[in-house]
CHARMM internal coordinates of N, CA and C (Angstrom, degrees):
IC EDIT
DIST 1 N 1 CA 1.4058
DIST 1 CA 1 C 1.5304
ANGL 1 N 1 CA 1 C 116.37
DIST 1 C 2 N 1.1927
ANGL 1 CA 1 C 2 N 119.72
DIHE 1 N 1 CA 1 C 2 N 151.14
DIST 2 N 2 CA 1.4270
ANGL 1 C 2 N 2 CA 122.26
DIHE 1 CA 1 C 2 N 2 CA 179.14
DIST 2 CA 2 C 1.5784
ANGL 2 N 2 CA 2 C 112.28
DIHE 1 C 2 N 2 CA 2 C -83.86
DIST 2 C 3 N 1.1836
ANGL 2 CA 2 C 3 N 115.75
DIHE 2 N 2 CA 2 C 3 N 159.95
DIST 3 N 3 CA 1.4290
ANGL 2 C 3 N 3 CA 120.43
DIHE 2 CA 2 C 3 N 3 CA -177.65
DIST 3 CA 3 C 1.5643
ANGL 3 N 3 CA 3 C 109.98
DIHE 2 C 3 N 3 CA 3 C -67.48
DIST 3 C 4 N 1.3065
ANGL 3 CA 3 C 4 N 116.50
DIHE 3 N 3 CA 3 C 4 N -32.51
DIST 4 N 4 CA 1.4409
ANGL 3 C 4 N 4 CA 121.52
DIHE 3 CA 3 C 4 N 4 CA 178.59
DIST 4 CA 4 C 1.5789
ANGL 4 N 4 CA 4 C 110.53
DIHE 3 C 4 N 4 CA 4 C -64.80
DIST 4 C 5 N 1.2916
ANGL 4 CA 4 C 5 N 115.39
DIHE 4 N 4 CA 4 C 5 N -40.78
DIST 5 N 5 CA 1.5043
ANGL 4 C 5 N 5 CA 122.90
DIHE 4 CA 4 C 5 N 5 CA -179.55
DIST 5 CA 5 C 1.4748
ANGL 5 N 5 CA 5 C 108.40
DIHE 4 C 5 N 5 CA 5 C -67.56
DIST 5 C 6 N 1.3468
ANGL 5 CA 5 C 6 N 118.87
DIHE 5 N 5 CA 5 C 6 N -40.07
DIST 6 N 6 CA 1.4156
ANGL 5 C 6 N 6 CA 120.77
DIHE 5 CA 5 C 6 N 6 CA -178.16
DIST 6 CA 6 C 1.5189
ANGL 6 N 6 CA 6 C 111.55
DIHE 5 C 6 N 6 CA 6 C -68.37
DIST 6 C 7 N 1.4021
ANGL 6 CA 6 C 7 N 114.23
DIHE 6 N 6 CA 6 C 7 N -40.78
DIST 7 N 7 CA 1.4780
ANGL 6 C 7 N 7 CA 119.87
DIHE 6 CA 6 C 7 N 7 CA 177.44
DIST 7 CA 7 C 1.5572
ANGL 7 N 7 CA 7 C 111.25
DIHE 6 C 7 N 7 CA 7 C -63.37
DIST 7 C 8 N 1.2960
ANGL 7 CA 7 C 8 N 114.23
DIHE 7 N 7 CA 7 C 8 N -39.64
DIST 8 N 8 CA 1.4543
ANGL 7 C 8 N 8 CA 120.22
DIHE 7 CA 7 C 8 N 8 CA 175.11
DIST 8 CA 8 C 1.4963
ANGL 8 N 8 CA 8 C 112.31
DIHE 7 C 8 N 8 CA 8 C -59.15
DIST 8 C 9 N 1.3690
ANGL 8 CA 8 C 9 N 116.38
DIHE 8 N 8 CA 8 C 9 N -44.31
DIST 9 N 9 CA 1.4149
ANGL 8 C 9 N 9 CA 121.33
DIHE 8 CA 8 C 9 N 9 CA -179.29
DIST 9 CA 9 C 1.4825
ANGL 9 N 9 CA 9 C 112.85
DIHE 8 C 9 N 9 CA 9 C -66.18
DIST 9 C 10 N 1.3486
ANGL 9 CA 9 C 10 N 116.08
DIHE 9 N 9 CA 9 C 10 N -40.25
DIST 10 N 10 CA 1.5504
ANGL 9 C 10 N 10 CA 121.18
DIHE 9 CA 9 C 10 N 10 CA 178.57
DIST 10 CA 10 C 1.4354
ANGL 10 N 10 CA 10 C 107.49
DIHE 9 C 10 N 10 CA 10 C -67.04
DIST 10 C 11 N 1.3301
ANGL 10 CA 10 C 11 N 122.33
DIHE 10 N 10 CA 10 C 11 N -44.82
DIST 11 N 11 CA 1.5342
ANGL 10 C 11 N 11 CA 121.35
DIHE 10 CA 10 C 11 N 11 CA -178.15
DIST 11 CA 11 C 1.6135
ANGL 11 N 11 CA 11 C 109.13
DIHE 10 C 11 N 11 CA 11 C -67.50
DIST 11 C 12 N 1.3426
ANGL 11 CA 11 C 12 N 118.81
DIHE 11 N 11 CA 11 C 12 N -31.87
DIST 12 N 12 CA 1.4881
ANGL 11 C 12 N 12 CA 116.78
DIHE 11 CA 11 C 12 N 12 CA 179.02
DIST 12 CA 12 C 1.5363
ANGL 12 N 12 CA 12 C 105.90
DIHE 11 C 12 N 12 CA 12 C -69.86
DIST 12 C 13 N 1.2598
ANGL 12 CA 12 C 13 N 118.43
DIHE 12 N 12 CA 12 C 13 N -39.69
DIST 13 N 13 CA 1.4628
ANGL 12 C 13 N 13 CA 121.93
DIHE 12 CA 12 C 13 N 13 CA 179.38
DIST 13 CA 13 C 1.5317
ANGL 13 N 13 CA 13 C 112.31
DIHE 12 C 13 N 13 CA 13 C -62.61
DIST 13 C 14 N 1.3240
ANGL 13 CA 13 C 14 N 115.63
DIHE 13 N 13 CA 13 C 14 N -39.98
DIST 14 N 14 CA 1.4257
ANGL 13 C 14 N 14 CA 117.51
DIHE 13 CA 13 C 14 N 14 CA 179.94
DIST 14 CA 14 C 1.6264
ANGL 14 N 14 CA 14 C 110.08
DIHE 13 C 14 N 14 CA 14 C -72.92
DIST 14 C 15 N 1.3139
ANGL 14 CA 14 C 15 N 120.61
DIHE 14 N 14 CA 14 C 15 N -33.63
DIST 15 N 15 CA 1.4181
ANGL 14 C 15 N 15 CA 125.31
DIHE 14 CA 14 C 15 N 15 CA 171.44
DIST 15 CA 15 C 1.5197
ANGL 15 N 15 CA 15 C 111.15
DIHE 14 C 15 N 15 CA 15 C -59.92
DIST 15 C 16 N 1.3765
ANGL 15 CA 15 C 16 N 113.80
DIHE 15 N 15 CA 15 C 16 N -46.31
DIST 16 N 16 CA 1.4604
ANGL 15 C 16 N 16 CA 116.17
DIHE 15 CA 15 C 16 N 16 CA -176.96
DIST 16 CA 16 C 1.5411
ANGL 16 N 16 CA 16 C 111.39
DIHE 15 C 16 N 16 CA 16 C -69.00
DIST 16 C 17 N 1.3614
ANGL 16 CA 16 C 17 N 116.10
DIHE 16 N 16 CA 16 C 17 N -34.59
DIST 17 N 17 CA 1.4796
ANGL 16 C 17 N 17 CA 119.34
DIHE 16 CA 16 C 17 N 17 CA -178.79
DIST 17 CA 17 C 1.5104
ANGL 17 N 17 CA 17 C 109.95
DIHE 16 C 17 N 17 CA 17 C -65.02
DIST 17 C 18 N 1.2673
ANGL 17 CA 17 C 18 N 121.25
DIHE 17 N 17 CA 17 C 18 N -30.60
DIST 18 N 18 CA 1.3506
ANGL 17 C 18 N 18 CA 127.95
DIHE 17 CA 17 C 18 N 18 CA 177.16
DIST 18 CA 18 C 1.6233
ANGL 18 N 18 CA 18 C 109.82
DIHE 17 C 18 N 18 CA 18 C -65.13
DIST 18 C 19 N 1.3205
ANGL 18 CA 18 C 19 N 115.66
DIHE 18 N 18 CA 18 C 19 N -40.05
DIST 19 N 19 CA 1.3748
ANGL 18 C 19 N 19 CA 118.54
DIHE 18 CA 18 C 19 N 19 CA -177.58
DIST 19 CA 19 C 1.5630
ANGL 19 N 19 CA 19 C 117.14
DIHE 18 C 19 N 19 CA 19 C -76.63
DIST 19 C 20 N 1.2546
ANGL 19 CA 19 C 20 N 117.27
DIHE 19 N 19 CA 19 C 20 N -20.98
DIST 20 N 20 CA 1.4501
ANGL 19 C 20 N 20 CA 128.08
DIHE 19 CA 19 C 20 N 20 CA 179.89
DIST 20 CA 20 C 1.4928
ANGL 20 N 20 CA 20 C 114.16
DIHE 19 C 20 N 20 CA 20 C -79.76
DIST 20 C 21 N 1.2400
ANGL 20 CA 20 C 21 N 123.15
DIHE 20 N 20 CA 20 C 21 N 140.38
DIST 21 N 21 CA 1.4501
ANGL 20 C 21 N 21 CA 127.78
DIHE 20 CA 20 C 21 N 21 CA -178.17
DIST 21 CA 21 C 1.5171
ANGL 21 N 21 CA 21 C 110.09
DIHE 20 C 21 N 21 CA 21 C -127.54
DIST 21 C 22 N 1.2340
ANGL 21 CA 21 C 22 N 122.30
DIHE 21 N 21 CA 21 C 22 N 129.33
DIST 22 N 22 CA 1.4956
ANGL 21 C 22 N 22 CA 123.31
DIHE 21 CA 21 C 22 N 22 CA 178.11
DIST 22 CA 22 C 1.5613
ANGL 22 N 22 CA 22 C 107.75
DIHE 21 C 22 N 22 CA 22 C -80.17
DIST 22 C 23 N 1.3009
ANGL 22 CA 22 C 23 N 120.11
DIHE 22 N 22 CA 22 C 23 N 148.81
DIST 23 N 23 CA 1.4334
ANGL 22 C 23 N 23 CA 122.35
DIHE 22 CA 22 C 23 N 23 CA 170.34
DIST 23 CA 23 C 1.4688
ANGL 23 N 23 CA 23 C 111.46
DIHE 22 C 23 N 23 CA 23 C -81.28
DIST 23 C 24 N 1.2557
ANGL 23 CA 23 C 24 N 114.97
DIHE 23 N 23 CA 23 C 24 N 148.25
DIST 24 N 24 CA 1.5082
ANGL 23 C 24 N 24 CA 119.76
DIHE 23 CA 23 C 24 N 24 CA 179.74
DIST 24 CA 24 C 1.4869
ANGL 24 N 24 CA 24 C 105.23
DIHE 23 C 24 N 24 CA 24 C -80.97
DIST 24 C 25 N 1.3954
ANGL 24 CA 24 C 25 N 112.57
DIHE 24 N 24 CA 24 C 25 N 142.28
DIST 25 N 25 CA 1.3975
ANGL 24 C 25 N 25 CA 116.77
DIHE 24 CA 24 C 25 N 25 CA 179.82
DIST 25 CA 25 C 1.4807
ANGL 25 N 25 CA 25 C 109.21
DIHE 24 C 25 N 25 CA 25 C -91.76
DIST 25 C 26 N 1.3538
ANGL 25 CA 25 C 26 N 120.36
DIHE 25 N 25 CA 25 C 26 N -167.26
DIST 26 N 26 CA 1.4817
ANGL 25 C 26 N 26 CA 125.89
DIHE 25 CA 25 C 26 N 26 CA -175.21
DIST 26 CA 26 C 1.5432
ANGL 26 N 26 CA 26 C 109.12
DIHE 25 C 26 N 26 CA 26 C -86.05
DIST 26 C 27 N 1.3324
ANGL 26 CA 26 C 27 N 114.50
DIHE 26 N 26 CA 26 C 27 N -11.49
DIST 27 N 27 CA 1.5148
ANGL 26 C 27 N 27 CA 113.38
DIHE 26 CA 26 C 27 N 27 CA -178.04
DIST 27 CA 27 C 1.5755
ANGL 27 N 27 CA 27 C 110.50
DIHE 26 C 27 N 27 CA 27 C -74.39
DIST 27 C 28 N 1.3562
ANGL 27 CA 27 C 28 N 113.24
DIHE 27 N 27 CA 27 C 28 N 149.36
DIST 28 N 28 CA 1.4667
ANGL 27 C 28 N 28 CA 116.93
DIHE 27 CA 27 C 28 N 28 CA -172.26
DIST 28 CA 28 C 1.5430
ANGL 28 N 28 CA 28 C 112.22
DIHE 27 C 28 N 28 CA 28 C -84.12
DIST 28 C 29 N 1.3213
ANGL 28 CA 28 C 29 N 115.65
DIHE 28 N 28 CA 28 C 29 N -15.14
DIST 29 N 29 CA 1.4463
ANGL 28 C 29 N 29 CA 122.87
DIHE 28 CA 28 C 29 N 29 CA -176.02
DIST 29 CA 29 C 1.5310
ANGL 29 N 29 CA 29 C 111.54
DIHE 28 C 29 N 29 CA 29 C -88.19
DIST 29 C 30 N 1.3530
ANGL 29 CA 29 C 30 N 120.09
DIHE 29 N 29 CA 29 C 30 N 1.22
DIST 30 N 30 CA 1.4514
ANGL 29 C 30 N 30 CA 122.95
DIHE 29 CA 29 C 30 N 30 CA 176.44
DIST 30 CA 30 C 1.3930
ANGL 30 N 30 CA 30 C 112.00
DIHE 29 C 30 N 30 CA 30 C 89.24
DIST 30 C 31 N 1.4120
ANGL 30 CA 30 C 31 N 111.87
DIHE 30 N 30 CA 30 C 31 N 178.72
DIST 31 N 31 CA 1.4665
ANGL 30 C 31 N 31 CA 122.72
DIHE 30 CA 30 C 31 N 31 CA -178.04
DIST 31 CA 31 C 1.5247
ANGL 31 N 31 CA 31 C 108.33
DIHE 30 C 31 N 31 CA 31 C -107.78
DIST 31 C 32 N 1.1873
ANGL 31 CA 31 C 32 N 127.70
DIHE 31 N 31 CA 31 C 32 N 140.48
DIST 32 N 32 CA 1.4915
ANGL 31 C 32 N 32 CA 124.61
DIHE 31 CA 31 C 32 N 32 CA -12.63
DIST 32 CA 32 C 1.4206
ANGL 32 N 32 CA 32 C 114.99
DIHE 31 C 32 N 32 CA 32 C -81.07
DIST 32 C 33 N 1.2894
ANGL 32 CA 32 C 33 N 121.07
DIHE 32 N 32 CA 32 C 33 N 150.86
DIST 33 N 33 CA 1.4924
ANGL 32 C 33 N 33 CA 122.93
DIHE 32 CA 32 C 33 N 33 CA -176.93
DIST 33 CA 33 C 1.4805
ANGL 33 N 33 CA 33 C 112.38
DIHE 32 C 33 N 33 CA 33 C -86.16
DIST 33 C 34 N 1.3703
ANGL 33 CA 33 C 34 N 115.56
DIHE 33 N 33 CA 33 C 34 N -5.45
DIST 34 N 34 CA 1.4757
ANGL 33 C 34 N 34 CA 118.99
DIHE 33 CA 33 C 34 N 34 CA 174.24
DIST 34 CA 34 C 1.5050
ANGL 34 N 34 CA 34 C 109.82
DIHE 33 C 34 N 34 CA 34 C -148.47
DIST 34 C 35 N 1.3244
ANGL 34 CA 34 C 35 N 118.99
DIHE 34 N 34 CA 34 C 35 N 174.02
DIST 35 N 35 CA 1.3850
ANGL 34 C 35 N 35 CA 127.79
DIHE 34 CA 34 C 35 N 35 CA -175.29
DIST 35 CA 35 C 1.5595
ANGL 35 N 35 CA 35 C 112.34
DIHE 34 C 35 N 35 CA 35 C -60.41
DIST 35 C 36 N 1.3153
ANGL 35 CA 35 C 36 N 113.53
DIHE 35 N 35 CA 35 C 36 N 132.27
DIST 36 N 36 CA 1.5366
ANGL 35 C 36 N 36 CA 118.18
DIHE 35 CA 35 C 36 N 36 CA 176.03
DIST 36 CA 36 C 1.5482
ANGL 36 N 36 CA 36 C 106.87
DIHE 35 C 36 N 36 CA 36 C -104.09
DIST 36 C 37 N 1.2919
ANGL 36 CA 36 C 37 N 111.95
DIHE 36 N 36 CA 36 C 37 N 128.02
DIST 37 N 37 CA 1.4577
ANGL 36 C 37 N 37 CA 121.94
DIHE 36 CA 36 C 37 N 37 CA 179.75
DIST 37 CA 37 C 1.6090
ANGL 37 N 37 CA 37 C 113.04
DIHE 36 C 37 N 37 CA 37 C -100.42
DIST 37 C 38 N 1.2460
ANGL 37 CA 37 C 38 N 119.02
DIHE 37 N 37 CA 37 C 38 N 137.35
DIST 38 N 38 CA 1.4171
ANGL 37 C 38 N 38 CA 122.89
DIHE 37 CA 37 C 38 N 38 CA 176.09
DIST 38 CA 38 C 1.5374
ANGL 38 N 38 CA 38 C 109.30
DIHE 37 C 38 N 38 CA 38 C -110.43
DIST 38 C 39 N 1.2712
ANGL 38 CA 38 C 39 N 119.22
DIHE 38 N 38 CA 38 C 39 N 117.99
DIST 39 N 39 CA 1.4639
ANGL 38 C 39 N 39 CA 123.30
DIHE 38 CA 38 C 39 N 39 CA -172.88
DIST 39 CA 39 C 1.5453
ANGL 39 N 39 CA 39 C 102.94
DIHE 38 C 39 N 39 CA 39 C -111.86
DIST 39 C 40 N 1.3513
ANGL 39 CA 39 C 40 N 114.81
DIHE 39 N 39 CA 39 C 40 N 130.13
DIST 40 N 40 CA 1.3954
ANGL 39 C 40 N 40 CA 122.63
DIHE 39 CA 39 C 40 N 40 CA 172.02
DIST 40 CA 40 C 1.5032
ANGL 40 N 40 CA 40 C 110.46
DIHE 39 C 40 N 40 CA 40 C -117.79
DIST 40 C 41 N 1.3229
ANGL 40 CA 40 C 41 N 117.36
DIHE 40 N 40 CA 40 C 41 N 136.05
DIST 41 N 41 CA 1.4954
ANGL 40 C 41 N 41 CA 121.46
DIHE 40 CA 40 C 41 N 41 CA -173.72
DIST 41 CA 41 C 1.5737
ANGL 41 N 41 CA 41 C 113.17
DIHE 40 C 41 N 41 CA 41 C -90.56
DIST 41 C 42 N 1.4382
ANGL 41 CA 41 C 42 N 113.36
DIHE 41 N 41 CA 41 C 42 N 39.27
DIST 42 N 42 CA 1.4316
ANGL 41 C 42 N 42 CA 120.05
DIHE 41 CA 41 C 42 N 42 CA -176.20
DIST 42 CA 42 C 1.4325
ANGL 42 N 42 CA 42 C 107.03
DIHE 41 C 42 N 42 CA 42 C -137.63
DIST 42 C 43 N 1.3881
ANGL 42 CA 42 C 43 N 118.21
DIHE 42 N 42 CA 42 C 43 N 150.02
DIST 43 N 43 CA 1.5833
ANGL 42 C 43 N 43 CA 119.19
DIHE 42 CA 42 C 43 N 43 CA -173.44
DIST 43 CA 43 C 1.5932
ANGL 43 N 43 CA 43 C 105.88
DIHE 42 C 43 N 43 CA 43 C -74.21
DIST 43 C 44 N 1.3331
ANGL 43 CA 43 C 44 N 113.71
DIHE 43 N 43 CA 43 C 44 N 156.50
DIST 44 N 44 CA 1.4324
ANGL 43 C 44 N 44 CA 122.32
DIHE 43 CA 43 C 44 N 44 CA -178.93
DIST 44 CA 44 C 1.5111
ANGL 44 N 44 CA 44 C 112.09
DIHE 43 C 44 N 44 CA 44 C -65.34
DIST 44 C 45 N 1.3433
ANGL 44 CA 44 C 45 N 113.31
DIHE 44 N 44 CA 44 C 45 N 150.41
DIST 45 N 45 CA 1.4236
ANGL 44 C 45 N 45 CA 120.55
DIHE 44 CA 44 C 45 N 45 CA 178.20
DIST 45 CA 45 C 1.4902
ANGL 45 N 45 CA 45 C 117.83
DIHE 44 C 45 N 45 CA 45 C 100.72
DIST 45 C 46 N 1.3670
ANGL 45 CA 45 C 46 N 113.82
DIHE 45 N 45 CA 45 C 46 N -12.21
DIST 46 N 46 CA 1.3998
ANGL 45 C 46 N 46 CA 116.29
DIHE 45 CA 45 C 46 N 46 CA -176.57
DIST 46 CA 46 C 1.5684
ANGL 46 N 46 CA 46 C 114.48
DIHE 45 C 46 N 46 CA 46 C -91.59
DIST 46 C 47 N 1.2876
ANGL 46 CA 46 C 47 N 117.60
DIHE 46 N 46 CA 46 C 47 N -172.72
DIST 47 N 47 CA 1.4172
ANGL 46 C 47 N 47 CA 121.77
DIHE 46 CA 46 C 47 N 47 CA 176.58
DIST 47 CA 47 C 1.5610
ANGL 47 N 47 CA 47 C 113.68
DIHE 46 C 47 N 47 CA 47 C -64.02
DIST 47 C 48 N 1.3117
ANGL 47 CA 47 C 48 N 113.92
DIHE 47 N 47 CA 47 C 48 N -43.62
DIST 48 N 48 CA 1.4696
ANGL 47 C 48 N 48 CA 118.66
DIHE 47 CA 47 C 48 N 48 CA 174.86
DIST 48 CA 48 C 1.5317
ANGL 48 N 48 CA 48 C 112.52
DIHE 47 C 48 N 48 CA 48 C -56.06
DIST 48 C 49 N 1.2847
ANGL 48 CA 48 C 49 N 116.21
DIHE 48 N 48 CA 48 C 49 N -44.51
DIST 49 N 49 CA 1.4783
ANGL 48 C 49 N 49 CA 122.69
DIHE 48 CA 48 C 49 N 49 CA -177.09
DIST 49 CA 49 C 1.5072
ANGL 49 N 49 CA 49 C 108.19
DIHE 48 C 49 N 49 CA 49 C -63.72
DIST 49 C 50 N 1.3360
ANGL 49 CA 49 C 50 N 117.94
DIHE 49 N 49 CA 49 C 50 N -45.18
DIST 50 N 50 CA 1.4793
ANGL 49 C 50 N 50 CA 117.81
DIHE 49 CA 49 C 50 N 50 CA -178.64
DIST 50 CA 50 C 1.5591
ANGL 50 N 50 CA 50 C 111.53
DIHE 49 C 50 N 50 CA 50 C -65.62
DIST 50 C 51 N 1.4279
ANGL 50 CA 50 C 51 N 114.35
DIHE 50 N 50 CA 50 C 51 N -42.06
DIST 51 N 51 CA 1.4005
ANGL 50 C 51 N 51 CA 116.13
DIHE 50 CA 50 C 51 N 51 CA -176.28
DIST 51 CA 51 C 1.5519
ANGL 51 N 51 CA 51 C 105.09
DIHE 50 C 51 N 51 CA 51 C -70.08
DIST 51 C 52 N 1.3397
ANGL 51 CA 51 C 52 N 124.53
DIHE 51 N 51 CA 51 C 52 N -36.32
DIST 52 N 52 CA 1.3708
ANGL 51 C 52 N 52 CA 126.85
DIHE 51 CA 51 C 52 N 52 CA 174.84
DIST 52 CA 52 C 1.5161
ANGL 52 N 52 CA 52 C 117.73
DIHE 51 C 52 N 52 CA 52 C -53.65
DIST 52 C 53 N 1.4756
ANGL 52 CA 52 C 53 N 108.00
DIHE 52 N 52 CA 52 C 53 N -46.51
DIST 53 N 53 CA 1.4874
ANGL 52 C 53 N 53 CA 117.22
DIHE 52 CA 52 C 53 N 53 CA 176.86
DIST 53 CA 53 C 1.5928
ANGL 53 N 53 CA 53 C 113.69
DIHE 52 C 53 N 53 CA 53 C -62.26
DIST 53 C 54 N 1.3619
ANGL 53 CA 53 C 54 N 113.33
DIHE 53 N 53 CA 53 C 54 N -37.93
DIST 54 N 54 CA 1.4136
ANGL 53 C 54 N 54 CA 117.59
DIHE 53 CA 53 C 54 N 54 CA -179.28
DIST 54 CA 54 C 1.6285
ANGL 54 N 54 CA 54 C 110.22
DIHE 53 C 54 N 54 CA 54 C -72.39
DIST 54 C 55 N 1.2500
ANGL 54 CA 54 C 55 N 116.40
DIHE 54 N 54 CA 54 C 55 N -34.64
DIST 55 N 55 CA 1.4275
ANGL 54 C 55 N 55 CA 124.87
DIHE 54 CA 54 C 55 N 55 CA 176.45
DIST 55 CA 55 C 1.5823
ANGL 55 N 55 CA 55 C 106.79
DIHE 54 C 55 N 55 CA 55 C -64.05
DIST 55 C 56 N 1.3656
ANGL 55 CA 55 C 56 N 115.05
DIHE 55 N 55 CA 55 C 56 N -50.21
DIST 56 N 56 CA 1.4936
ANGL 55 C 56 N 56 CA 116.12
DIHE 55 CA 55 C 56 N 56 CA 179.84
DIST 56 CA 56 C 1.5151
ANGL 56 N 56 CA 56 C 111.37
DIHE 55 C 56 N 56 CA 56 C -62.10
DIST 56 C 57 N 1.2400
ANGL 56 CA 56 C 57 N 116.60
DIHE 56 N 56 CA 56 C 57 N -37.91
DIST 57 N 57 CA 1.5619
ANGL 56 C 57 N 57 CA 116.43
DIHE 56 CA 56 C 57 N 57 CA 177.85
DIST 57 CA 57 C 1.4923
ANGL 57 N 57 CA 57 C 110.61
DIHE 56 C 57 N 57 CA 57 C -59.44
DIST 57 C 58 N 1.3676
ANGL 57 CA 57 C 58 N 116.74
DIHE 57 N 57 CA 57 C 58 N -46.72
DIST 58 N 58 CA 1.3857
ANGL 57 C 58 N 58 CA 120.22
DIHE 57 CA 57 C 58 N 58 CA -177.97
DIST 58 CA 58 C 1.5248
ANGL 58 N 58 CA 58 C 111.38
DIHE 57 C 58 N 58 CA 58 C -58.87
DIST 58 C 59 N 1.3348
ANGL 58 CA 58 C 59 N 111.00
DIHE 58 N 58 CA 58 C 59 N -47.38
DIST 59 N 59 CA 1.4833
ANGL 58 C 59 N 59 CA 116.48
DIHE 58 CA 58 C 59 N 59 CA 179.75
DIST 59 CA 59 C 1.5215
ANGL 59 N 59 CA 59 C 111.00
DIHE 58 C 59 N 59 CA 59 C -58.81
DIST 59 C 60 N 1.3682
ANGL 59 CA 59 C 60 N 115.99
DIHE 59 N 59 CA 59 C 60 N -44.08
DIST 60 N 60 CA 1.4688
ANGL 59 C 60 N 60 CA 119.76
DIHE 59 CA 59 C 60 N 60 CA -179.48
DIST 60 CA 60 C 1.5698
ANGL 60 N 60 CA 60 C 110.46
DIHE 59 C 60 N 60 CA 60 C -58.87
DIST 60 C 61 N 1.3576
ANGL 60 CA 60 C 61 N 114.01
DIHE 60 N 60 CA 60 C 61 N -41.84
DIST 61 N 61 CA 1.5150
ANGL 60 C 61 N 61 CA 116.92
DIHE 60 CA 60 C 61 N 61 CA -178.88
DIST 61 CA 61 C 1.5404
ANGL 61 N 61 CA 61 C 107.18
DIHE 60 C 61 N 61 CA 61 C -66.49
DIST 61 C 62 N 1.2992
ANGL 61 CA 61 C 62 N 118.92
DIHE 61 N 61 CA 61 C 62 N -37.62
DIST 62 N 62 CA 1.5423
ANGL 61 C 62 N 62 CA 118.10
DIHE 61 CA 61 C 62 N 62 CA -177.14
DIST 62 CA 62 C 1.5054
ANGL 62 N 62 CA 62 C 113.38
DIHE 61 C 62 N 62 CA 62 C -76.02
DIST 62 C 63 N 1.2469
ANGL 62 CA 62 C 63 N 115.44
DIHE 62 N 62 CA 62 C 63 N -42.41
DIST 63 N 63 CA 1.5150
ANGL 62 C 63 N 63 CA 121.85
DIHE 62 CA 62 C 63 N 63 CA -176.73
DIST 63 CA 63 C 1.5448
ANGL 63 N 63 CA 63 C 112.25
DIHE 62 C 63 N 63 CA 63 C -79.22
DIST 63 C 64 N 1.3630
ANGL 63 CA 63 C 64 N 117.83
DIHE 63 N 63 CA 63 C 64 N -26.97
DIST 64 N 64 CA 1.4602
ANGL 63 C 64 N 64 CA 119.18
DIHE 63 CA 63 C 64 N 64 CA -178.95
DIST 64 CA 64 C 1.3748
ANGL 64 N 64 CA 64 C 108.17
DIHE 63 C 64 N 64 CA 64 C 92.18
END
COOR INIT
IC SEED 1 N 1 CA 1 C
IC BUILD
């Protein structure tokens, strides 16, 4: 795959992630009730790693 195609796929995933909303559970402390881990099947230091870290930071900001 080319870099442009990968970048387009990541950007599309980020746009779709913004449109989706999680349902609130029955717990009073909100969702998620525990840590969420993002696993990427690529070695650190690459483009996928950087994009994954950016995505994880955005998710952290939105989920608290």
